[in-house]
N, C-alpha and C positions, 0 to 999 in steps of 0.2 A: 504494500500500500504506500502510495506517494502522496504527500500533502505539502502545501506551502508552509513556511515557517513564519513566526511573527515578524521577522526582518523583512520578508518578501511582502507581507501585508502592509507593513509600515511604509515601505518604499512606494507601493501602489497608492496608498492613501495620501502620501506626501504630495502627489500631483493633483489631488482633488481641488484645493483652493485655486490653483492655476486654471483648471478646467472650468470651474464655476465663473471665474473672472472673464475668461475668453468667451464663454457662452453668453454672458451678459453684455460685454463691451465689444468684442470683435468676433462674432460668430463665424466669419469667413476663415478664421485661423483654426478651424476644428481639426485640421491635419496635425497640429502640434499635440493636441490631446490624444489623437490616435497614435502618434509617434511615441508618446510617453508610455501608453499602455503596451504598445508593441515592443518597446525596448525592455520594459520590465518583464514582460512575458517571455521574451527571447532569452533574457538572462536566467529566468527560472528554468526554461527548457534546457538551456546549456548546462546549468548546474545539475539537472537530473540526468543528463546524458554522460557527463564526464565523471560523475561521482561513482562510488562503489555500487555494484549491481546487486539487486535482490536475487537474481537467478544464480549468481556465483556464490551466494552465501549458504553455508552449511553449518549445522550444529550437531555435535555428538554429546549425548548425555549418559553418564555412567552413575546410575543410582544404586544405593545399597539394597541388598535383599531384605534386610530387617532393620527396624529402628527400635530403640529402647527408651522407655520413659525415664526422664531425668538425665539423659545423656545426649550428646550431639554427635551426629555422623555426617560425613561429607558427601556431597553430590558433585562430581567433577564435570565441568563443561569444557568443550574444545570448540572454539569458534574459528571458522576458516573461510577465506575468500579464494576460490580456485583460480579465478582470472580477474583482470582489470585492476582498477585503482583500489586502494585501501583507505578507509575512513580515518581521520585523525583521532576521533573519539567515538566509541560505541557504548550505548547504554543498554543494560540488560536487567530484566526483572523476572524472577521466578514466582509464578502464581501457584499457591498451594491451597488445600482445603482447611477446614477449621481444626483439624487434628494437629496441625503444625503451626508454629509461631511464624507470623508474617515477617518477611525479609524486605528491607528497603531496596530500591533500585541502585545499581552499581554502574558507575562510569569507568570504562577501561580505555587505556592508551597503550600504544606500543604493540608491535607485532614481531613474531619470531618465525621467519620463513612462511609468511602468510597465515600464521596461526596465532591464536591467543587463548590461553588456558585460564580458567578461573574456578574456584571452589566455593560453593554455597554451603553453609553449615545448617543442617536440618535439626531443629529442636522440637521434639514431640511434646504436646501439651497433655495428651491423654492417650490411653490405649485405644485400639480400634484399627481402622483401615485408613491410613494417611494416603494422600494422593497428590502427585505432581500434576497440576492441571495444564498450565501453558508456560512457555518461555517467550517473553516479549523482548524483542530487540529493536533498537532504532538508532539511526545515525543521520548526519546531515551531509550535504554535498560540500564541495570545496568552497563555494561562495556563501554557504549558510542560508540559501534561499529555499531549498526543498528539504523535506525530512522523509526518510524512507523507514517504514516499519514492517518488521517481519514477525509473524505469530506462528509458533510451532506448537501444535497440539500434542501434548505428552500423554495425558490420561494414564499415568503410571501409578498403580496401586502398590503400597508398601505397608505390610503389617507392622503395627506398633505393639510390642510385647513388654512384659515386665523386664526390668533391667538385669538380665542374667549375666551380663558382662561384669557388673558390680559384684554379683553373687560369686562368680568364679574367682574374681580377684581377691575377695575377702576370704574365700575358702582356701585359696593358695597361701595367703598370708597366715591363716590360722594353722595350717598343717605344714608350713615350711620348716618348723622345728624338727619334723621327722626325718628330713634329709640328712641331719647330722648323724643318724644311726644307720644309714644305708637305705636301700630301696624297699625293704620290707617294713611293714608297720609293726610297732611294738604290741605285745599283749598287754592290755590294760589291767594290770594286777594291782591290788591294793587300793583301788579307787572306789570300790563298791562294797556291797555287803553279802554277795553270794559266795559261799565257801568254795574254794578251789583246791587247796592242798595244804598239807602240813610241811613245815620246813624248820630247820634248826634255828633257834633264836640267835640273832646277832645284834651287836651294838648298833643303835639307831632305830631299831624296830619299835613299834608301839607295844608297851608292856601289857596293855589291855588285850592284845591279841594272843597272849600266852595261853595254851591249852594245858591246864594244870593236871588234868586227869591223864592225858597221854604222856605228859612230861614225867609224871610219877611212875608210869608203867615202863617207860624206856630209860629212866634215870638220867635224863638230861633235858634241858629246856627245849620245848617245841612250840612253835607259834603257828596260828592259823593264817593262811594267805587267802585273800579274797580277790574277786574279779568283778568287773563292771557288769551289771545286769543288762540283758538285752530283751528285745521283743516287747517293749512297752508300747502302748498306744498313745500317739500324740495327735491331737485334733486341733487344726488351725481354723478357727471360726472368724470369718471376716464380715464385719458390718459394712455393707456397701450402700448404706442410706445417705441421706442428704449431708449430714455433718462430715462423714468420712469422704464424701466426694468433693468437698471444698479444697481449694489449693492451699498448700503450706510450703512457702519458699518456692513458688512457681510449679510445684508438683502436687497433684491430689494426694490427700492423706492415705487413701486406700492403696495407691501405687507404692508409697513408701512402706506401708504395712506389708504388702505382698512381697516386696523385695526382701524385707527382713524375715518374713515367714519362709520364703524359698531358701534363704541362707540357712536358717535353722533346720529346714527340711533336709537340705543336703547333709548337714552334720548329723542329724538324727538317723537318717537312712544309712549313712556310713557307719554309725555306731550299732547298727543292727535293730533299731526300733522301727515301728510301723507308723506311717503318717496318713492323715486324712484331711482333705480340704472341704470346707463348708462355707457357703456364702448366704447371706440373708439381708433383706431390707424389710418391706412391709409383710413379706411372706418368705418362707424358706426357698432358697434357690439351689445353686449347685451343691451337690453332695457326692463326693467321690467315695469309693470304697477305700479300705486301708491298703496302702502301698508299701511294699517291702523290697529291700535291696537297692543298691546304688543305681542300677539301671532304671528304676522307677522314677528317678528324678526328672527325666525327660517328660514322662507322663504328667508329673506334678506341674512342670512348667507350662505345658499346653493347657492344663485345666485351669491354672491361675489366670491365664490370658482370657479365659471366658468369663471371669468375674466382671460384670458390667457396672457402670455407674447408675445411680438412682437419685431421683429428687424426692423420694418418699422418706418418711420417718421410719426408723427401724422398729419392728414389732418384736421385742425381746420375749414376750410371753409365748408367742407362737413359735418363734425360731428356736429358743432354748428348750422348750418342751419337746419339740420335734427331734432335736438333737439327742436329748436324754433318752428318748424312747428307742433310738437306733443303737445305742451303745450297750453292749452286753457285759463289759468288764471295766474295771477302774481304769481311767485314762487321764492324761494331762490335757486339759482343754485350755487353749490359749485364745482369748477373746480380744480381737483387735477392734476397738470401738472408741467413741468419744461422747461427751455429754456437755451440757451448758451449765446447768444448775441442779440443785437438789431435787426440784420438782420433776424435771425431765428424767432424772436418774432413778426415780423411785421404783418404777416397774423393773428396771434393769437390776437393781439391788435385790428385789424380791425373788426374781427368777434365778439369779446367780446363786443366791442362798440355797435354793433347792438343788442345784448342781453340786454344791460342796458336800452334801450329805453322802455322796458316793464317789465323787471324782475330785481330783486336784485341779483347781482353776487358777489360771494366770491371766490377769487383766492387764493388757498392754495399751498404752495411749501416749500421745505426744504432749509435751509441754506447750502451753498456750503462749507463744512468744509475743503475740500482739498485746495480751494483758500484761505480761511482764514488762514490755516496753513502756506501756502507759504508766505503770506504777513507778518505774525507775526514772521516767522522764523528768527533767527539771521543770518545776511549776512556774512558768513565766506569766501566765494569764489565769483568770478565774476558770476558763474552760479547761485548762490543763489540770487544775485542782479537782474539778468535777469529774473529769475522766479518770484521774488517778484514784479517787475515792470509789467510784463505781467499779473500776477494774479490781481494786483490792477486795471489794465485797465479793465479786464473782470468784476470785482466786480463793478466798476463805471458804466459800461454799464448795468449791472444787476439792479443797483439802478435806472437808467434812466427809464428802462422798468416798474419797480414797481411804480415809481412816476407817470408815464403816466397812469397806470391803476387807481391809486388813483384819478387823476384829472378827469377821466371818471366817477367817482362815484363808482368804484369797491372797495369792501372791500378786503384787502390784508393781508394774514398771511404768514410770512416767519420766521421759527423758527427751533430749533434743533429737531431731531426725538424724543427725550425723552419728550419734552414738546408739541409735536404736537397735541395730543389728547386733553389735557387740554386747550390749547389755542383755539382750534376749538370750544369746548363747551362754553368757556367763550365768544367768539365772537357771537355765536348763542344766548346766553342769552341776550347779549347787544342788538342785533337786535330785539329780542322779546320785551324787555323792552322799547325800543325807538319807537316801533310801526313802524318799517321801512318796514314791509310787508303789 
């Protein structure tokens, strides 16, 4: 598509006063008006002919096969003019759908062997199907009188999934210590409560592990050696309702919770436990069976990607009652959820209490950084003081709910998003070591 630039329109309009004057005073000089219009039109035509051609313009787009929430991935562009002149400056804009963050137009200069490369950074906002819709390109002729525009229909779909890249990086970091002992994993002895074997007591061992009966029989001290229990049930219950679908640091809370849950799922499957994913909002949603073995992590990843966002309030009565009816043995139930005040949390507390009669419950939520910022902000105006007082009241109510959960016997995690995964794994290890399951 070719169109005149504001410069060409300005030059054409520049002759309008002269044309009006000639029409009023000397109509016989109309040829001057025609000459002015013809000259500007000729310059526009010349600029269109000698400038870079639309037919010679080609674009290659190299898009990633997958995108991860909370991460950025590159899409590489290669612009090329096969023949003819090259523009001094070309402007490009990548049009995307609502799943991706909008990117501003970029002006590029300089060519390398008739090619110009550029990389856009794609930042997903939510899980789902992202799409590269169109690539818009435009440049001007040498005289700046015409503008040529090229539109490339892309219609490229890219799935946006939970941030497995972060999960893998964290898992490698957690298990990197095993490289010091060779390629084989150590047997986790001494960290649990399941009896493994008797061995001779040596300095440094826990005296409480001494088996006095067998020591008396063999006439030297013997101690019990324990190993980590396996085959526990771990249930990841994700609240996908309105509060968890809100963004936190540019990423929805539910996506941060899924990333942390997948990290713990990787660790627990590696340790021999069984995991299950459960999602709910106003009604129960996704419920997987119990997954076992390291190979099941790929299945857990695909199931987590199916947890959709919702604008409805979470129905804890229906969701937790349905979950409790499906569990046949004692399990560790990790509830990823959020609340605003004591009133909205009342139903949640009542139904969590029923779960604690048979299961071990861990309630995981994020710190409300917005409220913390209001409380800690310097009070410069009366509005700042009012906001700080209200925020402090809401934080006090939040603390009341968390303390009530702890009095029920519920394990509670409330931390910043950056520390959420590490804190979750640390609490899981503590639960295993204390034989709470």
